[in-house]
N, C-alpha and C positions, 0 to 999 in steps of 0.2 A: 424390304427383303433382308433377312438376316444373313450374315456371313456364315458359311458352313463351319460348324464346330464352335461358334462363338457362344459366350454366356447367354446372349439373348436367344439364340436358337435352342440351346439346351433347356432354357426356361420355358420356351414355347412348346417344346416337345413334351416336357413333363406335364404341362397343363393339358395338352391333348390326351395324354395317356390316362388321365383321371376319368375320361369318358368310357374307357373300356369296360370296367365293371358294370356300369349302367347299361351299356349296349348288350353285354353278355347276359345279364339277368333278363332283360326284356326279350331277347331272341330265344333264350332257353325256355321261357315260360309261355311264349305266345307264338304259335306256328304261323299266325297271320301278320306278325309284326313286319312293318316296312323297314327294309334295310338295303344298303348297297355295299357290295364288296368290290374294292378295287384290287385286282390281281396283277402284281408286277413280278413275273417269274424270273427276275434277274439273278444270274449266277455271279454274284459279286465276290469272286474269289480271285486269287492271284492268277493273272492271265497266262503266266508261264506254266503253271500247273494244269490249268484248264486245257491248254493247247495239246496236252498229252492224250486227251480223250477224243476219240474219233467222233466227228459230227456233233461236238459239244454245243454249238449254238442252237441246235434243235432241241436241246434238253429243256428249253423253256416250255415245250409242249407237255412235259411231264405234269405240269400244274393244271392241265385242262380238266382234270377231275373236278376242279372247282365249278365247272359248268353244271355239274350235277346239283349244286346248291339251288339251281333254278327249279327244283322240285317243290321248293317252298313258294307258294303263289305270289307273295309280296316281296320276294327277294330279286334284286337286280344285280347283275355282274358286269363290271367293266374290266375287260381283259386287254392288256397291252403287251405287244411283242416287238422284237427287233425288226422282223420282216413279216409281211402279211401271211396269214395262215391260209392253207388251201380250204375253199368252201366245203370240199368233200370231207375234210377232217372235222370241221365244225358240225356239219350235218350228221356225221357219224356219232359224235358225242351227244348231240341233242336227241337223236333217235334212241339213245339208251334210257331216256327219261320216261319210263313206263308210267302211264296214267296222266301225263302232261301233254296236251296238244302241242305239236311242234311250233305252230305259229305263236302260241301263248309264251313259250319259253324263248323263242327267237326275238320276240318283241322286247324282252327284258334283258337281252344281251347286247352290249355295245363293244365293238372291237376297234382297237387302234393299233397302228404299227409305226415304227420310226423310219421304215424304208432304209435300214442301215444294217449291212451284213458284217460290219467290222467286229473285231474281237473285244471292243469296249463293253463293259457291263451295261445291261439294259437301263438300269436306273440312271447311269451317267448320260446315256443317250437322251433320255427323257428330259433330264435337267438342262441339257444343252439346247433344248428346243422349247423356248418359252411359249410359243403359240400352240404347240401340241399340248403342253401342260395346261394351258387355259381351256382348250377344248375338252380335255379329260375332266377337268374340274367342273365344267358346265354339265358334262354328261352325268357326273355323280349326283348333281342336284343338291338335295338337303344334306349338308355336311355333318349335321348333328346325328344323322342316322347311318353313317358310313364308317367303314374302317378299311385299312389296307392290309393285304396279305402278300407275303413274299417268300422266296426260297430260303434266303438267309439274310440276316439283318446286319448292315454295316452303317457307318456314318452317312453313306450316300442314301440309303433307305430312310434314315432319320431326316435328312435334309428334304427328301422328296415328300415325306409325310407332312412336314411342317409347311412346305410350299403348297401342298394340297389342302391343308387345314383339317386333316383327319388323323385319328390315332393309328398306330401301327401295332397289329396283333402279332408281335414277334419279340424276340429278346432285345432289350436295350443295348445298343452298340457299345456302350461303356463297359459292358460285361463280356465283350468278345473274348478276352483272354482266358476266360473259364473254359472255352471250347478248344483252345489250342492243345497240342500234345503235351506241352509243359503244364498248362492249367489243369488238364485232365488228371494228371498224376497227383497233383495237389488236392483235387476234389476227392479222388479215390482214397487218399490218405485220411482226409477228414471224415469220409463216410465209413471208414473202417473195413473196406473190402479188399480182397486179395488182388494184387497187380504185380507185373514183373519187376524184378529188381532193376534199378537203373538210376539215371541222373537226368535232370531237366535244366532248363534255362541255359543251354549251351549255345555258343556262337562260333567259336574258332576251331580250326583243325587241331590245335593243341588241346583244347578242352574235349574234343571228341576222342582224341587218342588217350588222354588221361582217363576218361570215363571207361573206354574199352579196356584199358589196362587194369583199372580198379575192379571191373567185373571179373576179369580173368584171374586176378589174385584171389578174389573171394570164392570163385568157382573154377578151380583148375581144370575141371573136366568140360568146361563150356566150349562148345564147338563153333557157335556163331552168335552174333548179336545184331540187333536192328538199330539203324541210324535213321531217324525220322525228322523231316521238316515239320515245324510247328503247324503249318497251314497246308499240309498236303491234302489232296482230294482223292477219295475213292481208292486209297492205297498207293496212288501214283507217286507220292512224295517219300516213299520208303526205300531203304536199301539194306543190304545184308553185308556184314563183315564176317569173313571166315578166318578162324585162328590157325588154320592148318599149316601156314608158312611161318608161324611165330614160335620161337624157342622160349617157352614159358619158364624154363628152368633158370633163365637169367633175369631175375626180377628187376635188377637195376636198369637193364637195357630194354625192358618190356615196352615202355611207352614209346621209345625212339623207334623200335622195330615196327610197332603199330602205325606210328606216324608216317613211316616210309611206305607202308602198304595201303594207306587210305585210298590211293588211286585205284585199288583193286576192288573197291566196293561194288557189289552186284546190285544194280538198280532195277527196281520193279518196272519203271517206265523204260521202254526199249530205246528211246533216243536220248536218255539222260546220260551225262558223263560227269566226272569228278570236278572239272573246272566250273561248270555252270552250277553244279550242286553246292559246292562250297560257297559260291557267291550268294546263292539264295539262303544258305544256312547262316551266313554272317548277317544277312539282312533280317530274316524272320526268326532265327533261332530254331532250336529243336531239342530232341532228346536222344539218349542212347539207353537201350534196355536189352535184357536178355531175350533171346528168341525162345519161345515156349516150344520145347521138343515133345515128342510123344507120338505113338501110333494111334490111328483112328481119332485124330483130333476133330473137334467140331468147332464151329464159329457162330454161336448164338448171339442174338442181339435183343435187348429189352428196350421197347419204346415207351416213353412216358411223356406227359405234358404237365406244365403248370398252367392252370387256366387263368382267365382274366381276373379272378378274385383271389389268386395266389395259392390255390390248392393243388398239390401234387397228385397226379392220377396215373395208374398204369393204363396203357393203351393196347399193347400187343407184345408178343414175342415172336421172333423169327429165327430160323437157321439160315445163315448166309451161305451162298455158293461162291467160293473164292477160287481164283486162279493166279497165274503169274508166278514170278520168282518167290518161292517160299509160301505160296498161297496167300497173297496179300492184296490182290485186286478184287474188288466187288464185281461179281458177274450176275448175281440174282439172289433170290431168297425163296424159302418155303414158309408158309404159315399154317399152324403155329409151330413153335419150336418143339423139339422132341419131348414127349411126356415125362421121360425119366428126369429131366432137369428144368423144364420150363418154369416151374414155380420158384425154383432157386434163382433162376435168372431174373424173374420178375421182382423177387424180393431184393436182390442186389441192385437192380436198376432203380427201384424205389428209394433205396437208401441214398443213391446218388441224386435222385430227383428231390428228395427232402433237403439235401444240402444246397442244391441249386435254387430251390424255392426260397430258402433262407437268405440267399444272396440277392434276391430280387428278380431272378430269371422268370420269364413267362414264355409260353409257346411249346412247340413240340421238339423233342430231341431223342437221341438213341444212345445207349451205352452198349458198346461191342465187347465181346469176350472171346477168348480162346479157351476151350474146355477139353481136358484130357482125362481119359478113364483112370480111376483110382485103383483099379484091380479088385474092387469089392462090389462092383455093380453100379457105382456112382461115378461122379466126375468132380475134378478139381477145376474151378473156374478162375481165370485170370482176366481181369478187366484191362482192356487195351486202349480204348479211347471213347470220348463222348463227342458225337456229332451234334453240336448245338445249333441245329437247323433242321429243315426237312431233308430227307435223304432217299436212298434207293428203296427203303421199305415203306415210305410214307404214302406214295401214290397208289401202290397196289392195295394197301389196307383200306384207304379211303375210297378207292374204287369199289371194293367189296361192300363197304358200309353204305355208300350212297346207292348202290344198285339194289340192295336187299332190305335196307332200313333195319338191319339187324344190330346186335349189340355185342361187344366184347364182354366176356364173363370173367372178371378178375379172380374169382374163386377157383376156376378150373383152367383158365387160360384158353378157353375155346371161344369161337364166334358162333352165335346162334341167331338165325334169321327169324323174322316175324312168324314164319310158318313152323318154327320150332326145330329146324334142321341145322346141325352143325355144318360149317363150311370150311374148306381148306383151299389153298392155292399155291401154285408155283408161278413165280414172276421173274422176268429177266429183261434187262435193257440191252442185251448184247447178242441177240441173234443177228449174225452178220455173215454175209457172203458176197464176194465180187459179182456173183451171178445175179444177185438181187438188184444190183445197180440198174437204173433205168425203169424200174417198176414205179409207177405213180400211185398215189393213194387210191385213185379210182380202180387201178388194176388189183390192188390188194383187196379192196372191198368186193370186187367182182369174184375173185378167187375164194374169198371167205364165204360169200353167199352160195356159190356153186357147190362148195365142199362142206357146207353146214358147219363152219368154224365159229360162228358168232355166238354171243351170249343169249341164252333162252330165259326170259323172265319167269316162265311157268315152272321150270325145273330148277332155276337159279344155278345153272351150270353153263359152262362155255368159255370162250376166249374173248378178251377185250384187248385190242391193239393200242399201242401208243408209240411215240417217236416216228409216226408215219412220214413226217417231213424229211427224215434222214434217209429214207429208203432209196430214193432215186439216185442221190449223189453218192452216198456212202454205203449203200447196201445193208443198212443197219435198221433194226426194228426192235421194239419192245412188246412184250405180251404179259398179260395177267390171265392165268388159266385157273378157273374156279371149278372145284368139284366137291363131291360129297365125302371124299377122303383124299389123302395125299397121293395115293397111287393113281386115282382117277385124274387128279390135277396134272400129275406128271405125264400121264398118257395123253391128255389133251395137248400139252406142250409138244410132245414128240410127234403127235399127229399133225399139228399145224406146221411144225418145222419140215416134216416129211412132205407134206402137200406143197409147200412153197418150193422146196428143192426139186420136186418132180415138175412143177409148173415152169421152172426156168431152165430145164435141161435143154441142151442144144438139139 
């Protein structure tokens, strides 16, 4: 057994990763190829940031779309979670597999759990249970025909892949810095795309104050700026600094004035405060950049991947639905992005993807933008960050693809099913109400069937639920609402929300 992070482990990991291109080509060219996918949906992110997200330990369920891989008759899935999943949730996903007998799919699915509700990342829980690790390895069987999929890749996932003896289809953890807020800005600079003026690789309050002062000197009209933690999650690591109490006419005292006002930062996360924020900032670093102002702003996102043979590919575009202080918290998304700019967003995202591919990145990632009307019918796009992992737009798109066997069309930015129909969706992880608390997955399915809210394979329209495990305790639920146009998809979301609200009325 190699020590985590040791040269021996890094060498073993590099050897395992050489299998990926072989596996990729075999699976891509042979629909009957035998293979096993080990899914470890660990949110291996800073636990202090994750704690800001309601019901976050249920977010492991977002990767249950991988169960739809069982549509391939020789594919096996081994799915590991922190706590046991409700059998109703598993049945729900397996019954989405049109054309595949339930028993056939269930026989090829193996579930494990750690029986551990702590806030530790799932990968860490598995590594601390050697007997469980052995049982998982035995369930995988032929290690030469298996790979591991995860939510995000850190040294823990690398260690787990080496212990399992299978490659990791995700970014090499040595490249993690490329996905930090500081690393993103450097990638944008190399890709030659527009991004907000600012400064990266900051750690101290003095450096924050100096950066804020420098921005104000360059842009005297600047009203506010964003201070971001390098490893914030879903916008929860961001804060806003307002210059309204600063006397910008006194250039010499500008930095000291700002330094004294840092405690007034307005944090996106409701429970965040300056003392804990500066502690995390000193530890993980961060950036300061101008806040992109403008009326009718949009927040599009370009999803790309670098496949196992190193080729950068566009996957999709979305418009993000944001909320919170300054509109910085991810609430949901619509697919595809608006036609007026979707191809521009795709092209900018691909420029980022090409740079990342040249650095050795593999896997899925998203580049997020803030887009402001230019007054001439177009938009000016500002790249904000790269999520070098799966994200809130990953599972809805893959749900659509697996349900319909359709394909994304890079030349138009549309998704076309095998029946030749374009499809759209509205997706959210944040349908939440205290009145939903106490509803079990069985109750949700009963309501969905009675009110005809489920997905219909014949029309390829309807609603697919996720995060069902968070419903009873947190009153929180996710949905992907698929329609023939965006208006229909949004109608399906409103209908489902309205039905649930009526069902729980006193």
